[in-house]
N, C-alpha and C positions, 0 to 999 in steps of 0.2 A: 199200370197205365191209369187206372181209375183213381188211384191215390194221387198221382201227379196232377190230374185234372182237378181233383178236389182241392188240392193245395193251391193251385192257380186261382180257382174260384174263391177260396177264402181270402187270398191276397187281393184279388180284385174287389171283393166286398169291403175289405179294410180300407183300401185306397179310396173307394167311393164314399165310405163313411167319413173319412178325413176330409175329403174335398167338399162334401155337403155340409159338414159341421164347421168347417173353417170360417165361413162368413159369420156364423153365430158366435165364434170365438173372438171375432173382431169386437173389441170392447167399446162400450159407449164412452163418450167424453163428457165428464161432469165438470161443473165449476167448482172452485175451492169450497164454496159454502154448501154445495150439494153433497160433497164427499162424505160428510158425517152420516148421511142416510144410506151409505153403501159399504159399510164396514164388512170386511171379509170377501168382498167382490174383487175380481181381477178386472181392472178398468183403467181408464186414463182420466187425468185431472188436468184442466187447463187453468192457468193463472199467471199473474205477474210476480216475478221474483222481486219482492220488495226489499229483501235483505239476505245476504249470504253471510252466515256466521260460522266461524271455525272455532270450536271449543279448545280449551287448554289441553284436552286429551287427543285432539286431532280429528274429532268427528265434525262433519260438515252438515249444516242445517240451512236449507233454503226456505225462508219464511215467505209464504205465498199470500199475496193480497193483504199484507199488513206486517207490522213489526211485532216480534215476540213480546209479550204473550197475547197480543190482540190479533194475531193472524189466524184465519180459519183453517189453515192446512199447512203441513210441512213436508218437505222432502228430506230424507235422512240418508247420508252417506257415511258409513262407519270408517274409521281410520284405516282399517285393513284394505279398503278399496279407494281411499282418497287419492292415491297415486295415479289412478286411472282418469282423474279429473283435474289436469294441471291448470286449466284456465277457468275454473269454476267461478271465480269472482267476476268474470266477464258476463255472466248471466244476470247480474244485478240490474234491475230496471227493465229486463226483457220478459217477454211472454213465452212460456213454455207449455208443453204437454208432457206430463210424466206418466209412465205406464207401470203398473205393478199391482200387487194386492194392497188394498186400502186397509190399514190396521188402525186400531185405536190405542193411543198412548197418553195416559194421564188426561183422558177426556177429549183429546183432539185427534182428528184423523191425520194419517201420514202414510207415505209410501217409502219403503226402504229401497234404495237404489244400489245395485251391485255392479251395474254395467252402464257405460255412457249411452248405449243404444236405447236405454229406457227414458232418456230425456231428449225431447225434440224441440228445437228452437223455432218459434213461429216468426216468420218474417213479415213485417208490415208491408202492405201493398203500396 
């Protein structure tokens, strides 16, 4: 009986921990130019999709707030996940928020996207 109550107590503590830390897991939203200062952080980056580029290998690059190589930030979708984004070109010229781990590649920040849920289209008022 005591074991059962202890297990319930532990589960309750874990649930409370998740609930109380969940708001802190809600990431900050950075601009594309701020992303460089947050490498390794799980966060969101907001910017305008200036250009959608599909490489000859089938990888997709969303160049944010500028045309490559002058864009401050990129969103990368590898070929293996490209089929999940059938209308990706429709994002060109639109403002998005992308969420994931900010990584550095060749001196530029990027987020690698594996799931469409990582990209949120911002509707203009």
